[in-house]
mmCIF file of the N, C-alpha and C atoms, coordinates in Angstrom:
data_MODEL
# 
_entry.id   MODEL 
# 
loop_
_atom_site.group_PDB 
_atom_site.id 
_atom_site.type_symbol 
_atom_site.label_atom_id 
_atom_site.label_alt_id 
_atom_site.label_comp_id 
_atom_site.label_asym_id 
_atom_site.label_entity_id 
_atom_site.label_seq_id 
_atom_site.pdbx_PDB_ins_code 
_atom_site.Cartn_x 
_atom_site.Cartn_y 
_atom_site.Cartn_z 
_atom_site.occupancy 
_atom_site.B_iso_or_equiv 
_atom_site.pdbx_formal_charge 
_atom_site.auth_seq_id 
_atom_site.auth_comp_id 
_atom_site.auth_asym_id 
_atom_site.auth_atom_id 
_atom_site.pdbx_PDB_model_num 
ATOM 1   N N  . MET A 1 1  ? 40.046  -45.543 -138.595 1.00 0.00 ? 1  MET A N  1 
ATOM 2   C CA . MET A 1 1  ? 41.373  -46.013 -138.969 1.00 0.00 ? 1  MET A CA 1 
ATOM 3   C C  . MET A 1 1  ? 41.277  -46.938 -140.174 1.00 0.00 ? 1  MET A C  1 
ATOM 4   N N  . ASN A 1 2  ? 42.235  -46.820 -141.022 1.00 0.00 ? 2  ASN A N  1 
ATOM 5   C CA . ASN A 1 2  ? 42.235  -47.717 -142.165 1.00 0.00 ? 2  ASN A CA 1 
ATOM 6   C C  . ASN A 1 2  ? 43.049  -48.977 -141.854 1.00 0.00 ? 2  ASN A C  1 
ATOM 7   N N  . THR A 1 3  ? 42.948  -49.933 -142.717 1.00 0.00 ? 3  THR A N  1 
ATOM 8   C CA . THR A 1 3  ? 43.591  -51.227 -142.490 1.00 0.00 ? 3  THR A CA 1 
ATOM 9   C C  . THR A 1 3  ? 45.108  -51.118 -142.483 1.00 0.00 ? 3  THR A C  1 
ATOM 10  N N  . ALA A 1 4  ? 45.650  -50.262 -143.317 1.00 0.00 ? 4  ALA A N  1 
ATOM 11  C CA . ALA A 1 4  ? 47.106  -50.097 -143.377 1.00 0.00 ? 4  ALA A CA 1 
ATOM 12  C C  . ALA A 1 4  ? 47.632  -49.551 -142.059 1.00 0.00 ? 4  ALA A C  1 
ATOM 13  N N  . HIS A 1 5  ? 46.903  -48.633 -141.465 1.00 0.00 ? 5  HIS A N  1 
ATOM 14  C CA . HIS A 1 5  ? 47.327  -48.065 -140.184 1.00 0.00 ? 5  HIS A CA 1 
ATOM 15  C C  . HIS A 1 5  ? 47.307  -49.139 -139.092 1.00 0.00 ? 5  HIS A C  1 
ATOM 16  N N  . LEU A 1 6  ? 46.291  -49.984 -139.072 1.00 0.00 ? 6  LEU A N  1 
ATOM 17  C CA . LEU A 1 6  ? 46.211  -51.061 -138.081 1.00 0.00 ? 6  LEU A CA 1 
ATOM 18  C C  . LEU A 1 6  ? 47.343  -52.072 -138.270 1.00 0.00 ? 6  LEU A C  1 
ATOM 19  N N  . ALA A 1 7  ? 47.650  -52.400 -139.512 1.00 0.00 ? 7  ALA A N  1 
ATOM 20  C CA . ALA A 1 7  ? 48.733  -53.345 -139.787 1.00 0.00 ? 7  ALA A CA 1 
ATOM 21  C C  . ALA A 1 7  ? 50.068  -52.759 -139.343 1.00 0.00 ? 7  ALA A C  1 
ATOM 22  N N  . PHE A 1 8  ? 50.272  -51.465 -139.574 1.00 0.00 ? 8  PHE A N  1 
ATOM 23  C CA . PHE A 1 8  ? 51.520  -50.820 -139.171 1.00 0.00 ? 8  PHE A CA 1 
ATOM 24  C C  . PHE A 1 8  ? 51.637  -50.788 -137.654 1.00 0.00 ? 8  PHE A C  1 
ATOM 25  N N  . ALA A 1 9  ? 50.525  -50.577 -136.954 1.00 0.00 ? 9  ALA A N  1 
ATOM 26  C CA . ALA A 1 9  ? 50.536  -50.531 -135.489 1.00 0.00 ? 9  ALA A CA 1 
ATOM 27  C C  . ALA A 1 9  ? 50.826  -51.902 -134.896 1.00 0.00 ? 9  ALA A C  1 
ATOM 28  N N  . ALA A 1 10 ? 50.510  -52.971 -135.602 1.00 0.00 ? 10 ALA A N  1 
ATOM 29  C CA . ALA A 1 10 ? 50.714  -54.318 -135.091 1.00 0.00 ? 10 ALA A CA 1 
ATOM 30  C C  . ALA A 1 10 ? 52.137  -54.820 -135.312 1.00 0.00 ? 10 ALA A C  1 
ATOM 31  N N  . LEU A 1 11 ? 52.948  -54.115 -136.089 1.00 0.00 ? 11 LEU A N  1 
ATOM 32  C CA . LEU A 1 11 ? 54.304  -54.591 -136.387 1.00 0.00 ? 11 LEU A CA 1 
ATOM 33  C C  . LEU A 1 11 ? 55.165  -54.798 -135.146 1.00 0.00 ? 11 LEU A C  1 
ATOM 34  N N  . PRO A 1 12 ? 55.202  -53.884 -134.175 1.00 0.00 ? 12 PRO A N  1 
ATOM 35  C CA . PRO A 1 12 ? 56.033  -54.139 -132.992 1.00 0.00 ? 12 PRO A CA 1 
ATOM 36  C C  . PRO A 1 12 ? 55.582  -55.376 -132.219 1.00 0.00 ? 12 PRO A C  1 
ATOM 37  N N  . GLU A 1 13 ? 54.271  -55.590 -132.121 1.00 0.00 ? 13 GLU A N  1 
ATOM 38  C CA . GLU A 1 13 ? 53.770  -56.760 -131.424 1.00 0.00 ? 13 GLU A CA 1 
ATOM 39  C C  . GLU A 1 13 ? 54.144  -58.042 -132.165 1.00 0.00 ? 13 GLU A C  1 
ATOM 40  N N  . LEU A 1 14 ? 54.090  -57.982 -133.490 1.00 0.00 ? 14 LEU A N  1 
ATOM 41  C CA . LEU A 1 14 ? 54.479  -59.152 -134.275 1.00 0.00 ? 14 LEU A CA 1 
ATOM 42  C C  . LEU A 1 14 ? 55.961  -59.454 -134.114 1.00 0.00 ? 14 LEU A C  1 
ATOM 43  N N  . ALA A 1 15 ? 56.778  -58.425 -134.030 1.00 0.00 ? 15 ALA A N  1 
ATOM 44  C CA . ALA A 1 15 ? 58.214  -58.628 -133.830 1.00 0.00 ? 15 ALA A CA 1 
ATOM 45  C C  . ALA A 1 15 ? 58.474  -59.235 -132.454 1.00 0.00 ? 15 ALA A C  1 
ATOM 46  N N  . LEU A 1 16 ? 57.747  -58.768 -131.448 1.00 0.00 ? 16 LEU A N  1 
ATOM 47  C CA . LEU A 1 16 ? 57.896  -59.345 -130.116 1.00 0.00 ? 16 LEU A CA 1 
ATOM 48  C C  . LEU A 1 16 ? 57.443  -60.797 -130.091 1.00 0.00 ? 16 LEU A C  1 
ATOM 49  N N  . LEU A 1 17 ? 56.359  -61.097 -130.784 1.00 0.00 ? 17 LEU A N  1 
ATOM 50  C CA . LEU A 1 17 ? 55.874  -62.476 -130.855 1.00 0.00 ? 17 LEU A CA 1 
ATOM 51  C C  . LEU A 1 17 ? 56.888  -63.366 -131.558 1.00 0.00 ? 17 LEU A C  1 
ATOM 52  N N  . ARG A 1 18 ? 57.470  -62.850 -132.647 1.00 0.00 ? 18 ARG A N  1 
ATOM 53  C CA . ARG A 1 18 ? 58.483  -63.632 -133.376 1.00 0.00 ? 18 ARG A CA 1 
ATOM 54  C C  . ARG A 1 18 ? 59.682  -63.919 -132.473 1.00 0.00 ? 18 ARG A C  1 
ATOM 55  N N  . ASP A 1 19 ? 60.156  -62.910 -131.735 1.00 0.00 ? 19 ASP A N  1 
ATOM 56  C CA . ASP A 1 19 ? 61.285  -63.103 -130.822 1.00 0.00 ? 19 ASP A CA 1 
ATOM 57  C C  . ASP A 1 19 ? 60.943  -64.120 -129.743 1.00 0.00 ? 19 ASP A C  1 
ATOM 58  N N  . HIS A 1 20 ? 59.734  -64.047 -129.221 1.00 0.00 ? 20 HIS A N  1 
ATOM 59  C CA . HIS A 1 20 ? 59.300  -64.990 -128.196 1.00 0.00 ? 20 HIS A CA 1 
ATOM 60  C C  . HIS A 1 20 ? 59.271  -66.414 -128.753 1.00 0.00 ? 20 HIS A C  1 
ATOM 61  N N  . MET A 1 21 ? 58.747  -66.567 -129.946 1.00 0.00 ? 21 MET A N  1 
ATOM 62  C CA . MET A 1 21 ? 58.670  -67.900 -130.545 1.00 0.00 ? 21 MET A CA 1 
ATOM 63  C C  . MET A 1 21 ? 60.065  -68.456 -130.827 1.00 0.00 ? 21 MET A C  1 
ATOM 64  N N  . LEU A 1 22 ? 60.989  -67.610 -131.235 1.00 0.00 ? 22 LEU A N  1 
ATOM 65  C CA . LEU A 1 22 ? 62.362  -68.069 -131.460 1.00 0.00 ? 22 LEU A CA 1 
ATOM 66  C C  . LEU A 1 22 ? 63.008  -68.508 -130.157 1.00 0.00 ? 22 LEU A C  1 
ATOM 67  N N  . ARG A 1 23 ? 62.753  -67.768 -129.063 1.00 0.00 ? 23 ARG A N  1 
ATOM 68  C CA . ARG A 1 23 ? 63.290  -68.167 -127.760 1.00 0.00 ? 23 ARG A CA 1 
ATOM 69  C C  . ARG A 1 23 ? 62.678  -69.481 -127.301 1.00 0.00 ? 23 ARG A C  1 
ATOM 70  N N  . CYS A 1 24 ? 61.389  -69.658 -127.538 1.00 0.00 ? 24 CYS A N  1 
ATOM 71  C CA . CYS A 1 24 ? 60.741  -70.917 -127.165 1.00 0.00 ? 24 CYS A CA 1 
ATOM 72  C C  . CYS A 1 24 ? 61.332  -72.083 -127.947 1.00 0.00 ? 24 CYS A C  1 
ATOM 73  N N  . ALA A 1 25 ? 61.583  -71.867 -129.213 1.00 0.00 ? 25 ALA A N  1 
ATOM 74  C CA . ALA A 1 25 ? 62.168  -72.932 -130.036 1.00 0.00 ? 25 ALA A CA 1 
ATOM 75  C C  . ALA A 1 25 ? 63.582  -73.250 -129.574 1.00 0.00 ? 25 ALA A C  1 
ATOM 76  N N  . SER A 1 26 ? 64.330  -72.228 -129.191 1.00 0.00 ? 26 SER A N  1 
ATOM 77  C CA . SER A 1 26 ? 65.704  -72.484 -128.752 1.00 0.00 ? 26 SER A CA 1 
ATOM 78  C C  . SER A 1 26 ? 65.742  -73.135 -127.381 1.00 0.00 ? 26 SER A C  1 
ATOM 79  N N  . SER A 1 27 ? 64.661  -73.009 -126.602 1.00 0.00 ? 27 SER A N  1 
ATOM 80  C CA . SER A 1 27 ? 64.652  -73.630 -125.278 1.00 0.00 ? 27 SER A CA 1 
ATOM 81  C C  . SER A 1 27 ? 64.529  -75.140 -125.372 1.00 0.00 ? 27 SER A C  1 
ATOM 82  N N  . ARG A 1 28 ? 64.215  -75.644 -126.533 1.00 0.00 ? 28 ARG A N  1 
ATOM 83  C CA . ARG A 1 28 ? 64.152  -77.088 -126.714 1.00 0.00 ? 28 ARG A CA 1 
ATOM 84  C C  . ARG A 1 28 ? 65.464  -77.652 -127.264 1.00 0.00 ? 28 ARG A C  1 
ATOM 85  N N  . SER A 1 29 ? 66.433  -76.818 -127.473 1.00 0.00 ? 29 SER A N  1 
ATOM 86  C CA . SER A 1 29 ? 67.697  -77.300 -128.031 1.00 0.00 ? 29 SER A CA 1 
ATOM 87  C C  . SER A 1 29 ? 68.534  -77.983 -126.959 1.00 0.00 ? 29 SER A C  1 
ATOM 88  N N  . ARG A 1 30 ? 69.543  -78.722 -127.391 1.00 0.00 ? 30 ARG A N  1 
ATOM 89  C CA . ARG A 1 30 ? 70.407  -79.463 -126.462 1.00 0.00 ? 30 ARG A CA 1 
ATOM 90  C C  . ARG A 1 30 ? 71.261  -78.551 -125.608 1.00 0.00 ? 30 ARG A C  1 
ATOM 91  N N  . LEU A 1 31 ? 71.596  -77.392 -126.124 1.00 0.00 ? 31 LEU A N  1 
ATOM 92  C CA . LEU A 1 31 ? 72.488  -76.497 -125.401 1.00 0.00 ? 31 LEU A CA 1 
ATOM 93  C C  . LEU A 1 31 ? 71.744  -75.508 -124.508 1.00 0.00 ? 31 LEU A C  1 
ATOM 94  N N  . HIS A 1 32 ? 70.436  -75.647 -124.401 1.00 0.00 ? 32 HIS A N  1 
ATOM 95  C CA . HIS A 1 32 ? 69.656  -74.698 -123.610 1.00 0.00 ? 32 HIS A CA 1 
ATOM 96  C C  . HIS A 1 32 ? 70.083  -74.709 -122.148 1.00 0.00 ? 32 HIS A C  1 
ATOM 97  N N  . ARG A 1 33 ? 70.283  -75.889 -121.568 1.00 0.00 ? 33 ARG A N  1 
ATOM 98  C CA . ARG A 1 33 ? 70.680  -75.961 -120.160 1.00 0.00 ? 33 ARG A CA 1 
ATOM 99  C C  . ARG A 1 33 ? 72.042  -75.308 -119.956 1.00 0.00 ? 33 ARG A C  1 
ATOM 100 N N  . LEU A 1 34 ? 72.977  -75.550 -120.863 1.00 0.00 ? 34 LEU A N  1 
ATOM 101 C CA . LEU A 1 34 ? 74.287  -74.918 -120.771 1.00 0.00 ? 34 LEU A CA 1 
ATOM 102 C C  . LEU A 1 34 ? 74.170  -73.401 -120.881 1.00 0.00 ? 34 LEU A C  1 
ATOM 103 N N  . GLN A 1 35 ? 73.299  -72.932 -121.754 1.00 0.00 ? 35 GLN A N  1 
ATOM 104 C CA . GLN A 1 35 ? 73.087  -71.494 -121.897 1.00 0.00 ? 35 GLN A CA 1 
ATOM 105 C C  . GLN A 1 35 ? 72.500  -70.913 -120.614 1.00 0.00 ? 35 GLN A C  1 
ATOM 106 N N  . CYS A 1 36 ? 71.580  -71.630 -119.980 1.00 0.00 ? 36 CYS A N  1 
ATOM 107 C CA . CYS A 1 36 ? 70.985  -71.148 -118.727 1.00 0.00 ? 36 CYS A CA 1 
ATOM 108 C C  . CYS A 1 36 ? 72.039  -71.047 -117.628 1.00 0.00 ? 36 CYS A C  1 
ATOM 109 N N  . VAL A 1 37 ? 72.924  -72.036 -117.555 1.00 0.00 ? 37 VAL A N  1 
ATOM 110 C CA . VAL A 1 37 ? 73.995  -72.004 -116.560 1.00 0.00 ? 37 VAL A CA 1 
ATOM 111 C C  . VAL A 1 37 ? 74.931  -70.829 -116.832 1.00 0.00 ? 37 VAL A C  1 
ATOM 112 N N  . ALA A 1 38 ? 75.292  -70.642 -118.088 1.00 0.00 ? 38 ALA A N  1 
ATOM 113 C CA . ALA A 1 38 ? 76.183  -69.527 -118.438 1.00 0.00 ? 38 ALA A CA 1 
ATOM 114 C C  . ALA A 1 38 ? 75.533  -68.179 -118.118 1.00 0.00 ? 38 ALA A C  1 
ATOM 115 N N  . GLU A 1 39 ? 74.237  -68.044 -118.376 1.00 0.00 ? 39 GLU A N  1 
ATOM 116 C CA . GLU A 1 39 ? 73.551  -66.793 -118.055 1.00 0.00 ? 39 GLU A CA 1 
ATOM 117 C C  . GLU A 1 39 ? 73.488  -66.565 -116.548 1.00 0.00 ? 39 GLU A C  1 
ATOM 118 N N  . ALA A 1 40 ? 73.300  -67.643 -115.774 1.00 0.00 ? 40 ALA A N  1 
ATOM 119 C CA . ALA A 1 40 ? 73.256  -67.506 -114.314 1.00 0.00 ? 40 ALA A CA 1 
ATOM 120 C C  . ALA A 1 40 ? 74.615  -67.089 -113.769 1.00 0.00 ? 40 ALA A C  1 
ATOM 121 N N  . ILE A 1 41 ? 75.678  -67.679 -114.298 1.00 0.00 ? 41 ILE A N  1 
ATOM 122 C CA . ILE A 1 41 ? 77.029  -67.302 -113.872 1.00 0.00 ? 41 ILE A CA 1 
ATOM 123 C C  . ILE A 1 41 ? 77.314  -65.848 -114.254 1.00 0.00 ? 41 ILE A C  1 
ATOM 124 N N  . ASP A 1 42 ? 76.932  -65.471 -115.462 1.00 0.00 ? 42 ASP A N  1 
ATOM 125 C CA . ASP A 1 42 ? 77.143  -64.094 -115.904 1.00 0.00 ? 42 ASP A CA 1 
ATOM 126 C C  . ASP A 1 42 ? 76.357  -63.111 -115.037 1.00 0.00 ? 42 ASP A C  1 
ATOM 127 N N  . ALA A 1 43 ? 75.117  -63.466 -114.707 1.00 0.00 ? 43 ALA A N  1 
ATOM 128 C CA . ALA A 1 43 ? 74.298  -62.587 -113.871 1.00 0.00 ? 43 ALA A CA 1 
ATOM 129 C C  . ALA A 1 43 ? 74.895  -62.446 -112.470 1.00 0.00 ? 43 ALA A C  1 
ATOM 130 N N  . PHE A 1 44 ? 75.555  -63.483 -111.997 1.00 0.00 ? 44 PHE A N  1 
ATOM 131 C CA . PHE A 1 44 ? 76.183  -63.415 -110.678 1.00 0.00 ? 44 PHE A CA 1 
ATOM 132 C C  . PHE A 1 44 ? 77.486  -62.617 -110.716 1.00 0.00 ? 44 PHE A C  1 
ATOM 133 N N  . LEU A 1 45 ? 78.303  -62.852 -111.752 1.00 0.00 ? 45 LEU A N  1 
ATOM 134 C CA . LEU A 1 45 ? 79.635  -62.247 -111.805 1.00 0.00 ? 45 LEU A CA 1 
ATOM 135 C C  . LEU A 1 45 ? 79.655  -60.827 -112.364 1.00 0.00 ? 45 LEU A C  1 
ATOM 136 N N  . ALA A 1 46 ? 78.746  -60.483 -113.250 1.00 0.00 ? 46 ALA A N  1 
ATOM 137 C CA . ALA A 1 46 ? 78.791  -59.169 -113.900 1.00 0.00 ? 46 ALA A CA 1 
ATOM 138 C C  . ALA A 1 46 ? 78.779  -58.011 -112.915 1.00 0.00 ? 46 ALA A C  1 
ATOM 139 N N  . PRO A 1 47 ? 77.913  -58.010 -111.892 1.00 0.00 ? 47 PRO A N  1 
ATOM 140 C CA . PRO A 1 47 ? 77.947  -56.883 -110.954 1.00 0.00 ? 47 PRO A CA 1 
ATOM 141 C C  . PRO A 1 47 ? 79.196  -56.885 -110.080 1.00 0.00 ? 47 PRO A C  1 
ATOM 142 N N  . ARG A 1 48 ? 79.868  -58.006 -110.024 1.00 0.00 ? 48 ARG A N  1 
ATOM 143 C CA . ARG A 1 48 ? 81.056  -58.142 -109.184 1.00 0.00 ? 48 ARG A CA 1 
ATOM 144 C C  . ARG A 1 48 ? 82.319  -58.261 -110.034 1.00 0.00 ? 48 ARG A C  1 
ATOM 145 N N  . PHE A 1 49 ? 82.329  -57.627 -111.191 1.00 0.00 ? 49 PHE A N  1 
ATOM 146 C CA . PHE A 1 49 ? 83.420  -57.814 -112.147 1.00 0.00 ? 49 PHE A CA 1 
ATOM 147 C C  . PHE A 1 49 ? 84.775  -57.424 -111.571 1.00 0.00 ? 49 PHE A C  1 
ATOM 148 N N  . VAL A 1 50 ? 84.870  -56.282 -110.933 1.00 0.00 ? 50 VAL A N  1 
ATOM 149 C CA . VAL A 1 50 ? 86.157  -55.813 -110.407 1.00 0.00 ? 50 VAL A CA 1 
ATOM 150 C C  . VAL A 1 50 ? 86.644  -56.762 -109.312 1.00 0.00 ? 50 VAL A C  1 
ATOM 151 N N  . THR A 1 51 ? 85.756  -57.175 -108.424 1.00 0.00 ? 51 THR A N  1 
ATOM 152 C CA . THR A 1 51 ? 86.137  -58.104 -107.365 1.00 0.00 ? 51 THR A CA 1 
ATOM 153 C C  . THR A 1 51 ? 86.567  -59.446 -107.951 1.00 0.00 ? 51 THR A C  1 
ATOM 154 N N  . THR A 1 52 ? 85.817  -59.934 -108.930 1.00 0.00 ? 52 THR A N  1 
ATOM 155 C CA . THR A 1 52 ? 86.162  -61.204 -109.572 1.00 0.00 ? 52 THR A CA 1 
ATOM 156 C C  . THR A 1 52 ? 87.518  -61.109 -110.258 1.00 0.00 ? 52 THR A C  1 
ATOM 157 N N  . LEU A 1 53 ? 87.762  -60.024 -110.953 1.00 0.00 ? 53 LEU A N  1 
ATOM 158 C CA . LEU A 1 53 ? 89.040  -59.834 -111.634 1.00 0.00 ? 53 LEU A CA 1 
ATOM 159 C C  . LEU A 1 53 ? 90.181  -59.767 -110.620 1.00 0.00 ? 53 LEU A C  1 
ATOM 160 N N  . THR A 1 54 ? 89.982  -59.052 -109.532 1.00 0.00 ? 54 THR A N  1 
ATOM 161 C CA . THR A 1 54 ? 91.010  -58.935 -108.499 1.00 0.00 ? 54 THR A CA 1 
ATOM 162 C C  . THR A 1 54 ? 91.312  -60.293 -107.877 1.00 0.00 ? 54 THR A C  1 
ATOM 163 N N  . LEU A 1 55 ? 90.283  -61.039 -107.521 1.00 0.00 ? 55 LEU A N  1 
ATOM 164 C CA . LEU A 1 55 ? 90.495  -62.369 -106.931 1.00 0.00 ? 55 LEU A CA 1 
ATOM 165 C C  . LEU A 1 55 ? 91.182  -63.317 -107.910 1.00 0.00 ? 55 LEU A C  1 
ATOM 166 N N  . THR A 1 56 ? 90.813  -63.232 -109.173 1.00 0.00 ? 56 THR A N  1 
ATOM 167 C CA . THR A 1 56 ? 91.461  -64.068 -110.187 1.00 0.00 ? 56 THR A CA 1 
ATOM 168 C C  . THR A 1 56 ? 92.946  -63.736 -110.295 1.00 0.00 ? 56 THR A C  1 
ATOM 169 N N  . LEU A 1 57 ? 93.281  -62.448 -110.301 1.00 0.00 ? 57 LEU A N  1 
ATOM 170 C CA . LEU A 1 57 ? 94.690  -62.053 -110.377 1.00 0.00 ? 57 LEU A CA 1 
ATOM 171 C C  . LEU A 1 57 ? 95.460  -62.483 -109.131 1.00 0.00 ? 57 LEU A C  1 
ATOM 172 N N  . VAL A 1 58 ? 94.841  -62.404 -107.966 1.00 0.00 ? 58 VAL A N  1 
ATOM 173 C CA . VAL A 1 58 ? 95.499  -62.840 -106.725 1.00 0.00 ? 58 VAL A CA 1 
ATOM 174 C C  . VAL A 1 58 ? 95.755  -64.338 -106.765 1.00 0.00 ? 58 VAL A C  1 
ATOM 175 N N  . ILE A 1 59 ? 94.795  -65.102 -107.225 1.00 0.00 ? 59 ILE A N  1 
ATOM 176 C CA . ILE A 1 59 ? 94.960  -66.563 -107.323 1.00 0.00 ? 59 ILE A CA 1 
ATOM 177 C C  . ILE A 1 59 ? 96.044  -66.919 -108.309 1.00 0.00 ? 59 ILE A C  1 
ATOM 178 N N  . VAL A 1 60 ? 96.046  -66.269 -109.479 1.00 0.00 ? 60 VAL A N  1 
ATOM 179 C CA . VAL A 1 60 ? 97.083  -66.551 -110.480 1.00 0.00 ? 60 VAL A CA 1 
ATOM 180 C C  . VAL A 1 60 ? 98.455  -66.152 -109.962 1.00 0.00 ? 60 VAL A C  1 
ATOM 181 N N  . ALA A 1 61 ? 98.559  -65.013 -109.297 1.00 0.00 ? 61 ALA A N  1 
ATOM 182 C CA . ALA A 1 61 ? 99.844  -64.576 -108.741 1.00 0.00 ? 61 ALA A CA 1 
ATOM 183 C C  . ALA A 1 61 ? 100.307 -65.543 -107.646 1.00 0.00 ? 61 ALA A C  1 
ATOM 184 N N  . GLY A 1 62 ? 99.383  -65.985 -106.812 1.00 0.00 ? 62 GLY A N  1 
ATOM 185 C CA . GLY A 1 62 ? 99.740  -66.947 -105.773 1.00 0.00 ? 62 GLY A CA 1 
ATOM 186 C C  . GLY A 1 62 ? 100.203 -68.266 -106.356 1.00 0.00 ? 62 GLY A C  1 
ATOM 187 N N  . ALA A 1 63 ? 99.553  -68.717 -107.400 1.00 0.00 ? 63 ALA A N  1 
ATOM 188 C CA . ALA A 1 63 ? 99.967  -69.966 -108.067 1.00 0.00 ? 63 ALA A CA 1 
ATOM 189 C C  . ALA A 1 63 ? 101.327 -69.791 -108.718 1.00 0.00 ? 63 ALA A C  1 
ATOM 190 N N  . ALA A 1 64 ? 101.598 -68.620 -109.284 1.00 0.00 ? 64 ALA A N  1 
ATOM 191 C CA . ALA A 1 64 ? 102.891 -68.383 -109.935 1.00 0.00 ? 64 ALA A CA 1 
ATOM 192 C C  . ALA A 1 64 ? 104.004 -68.351 -108.904 1.00 0.00 ? 64 ALA A C  1 
ATOM 193 N N  . MET A 1 65 ? 103.754 -67.811 -107.708 1.00 0.00 ? 65 MET A N  1 
ATOM 194 C CA . MET A 1 65 ? 104.765 -67.770 -106.651 1.00 0.00 ? 65 MET A CA 1 
ATOM 195 C C  . MET A 1 65 ? 105.013 -69.153 -106.064 1.00 0.00 ? 65 MET A C  1 
ATOM 196 N N  . ALA A 1 66 ? 103.991 -69.998 -106.072 1.00 0.00 ? 66 ALA A N  1 
ATOM 197 C CA . ALA A 1 66 ? 104.140 -71.345 -105.509 1.00 0.00 ? 66 ALA A CA 1 
ATOM 198 C C  . ALA A 1 66 ? 104.991 -72.226 -106.394 1.00 0.00 ? 66 ALA A C  1 
ATOM 199 N N  . LEU A 1 67 ? 105.090 -71.902 -107.648 1.00 0.00 ? 67 LEU A N  1 
ATOM 200 C CA . LEU A 1 67 ? 105.896 -72.721 -108.557 1.00 0.00 ? 67 LEU A CA 1 
ATOM 201 C C  . LEU A 1 67 ? 107.328 -72.408 -108.439 1.00 0.00 ? 67 LEU A C  1 
# 
């Protein structure tokens, strides 16, 4: 194998390393904890989207009738 072929083969790994390093750098930011909370809420609600939407509409309708 020539050097150019080896360098080309390493490009995906370098891109993954760059993405990892960017994520590590962002984990030290002030908003990292807020982002983690938002991701946890999204991970919980996304599979239950229809149920969440239905419950939200029922709550809003109930609040509108109470007024």
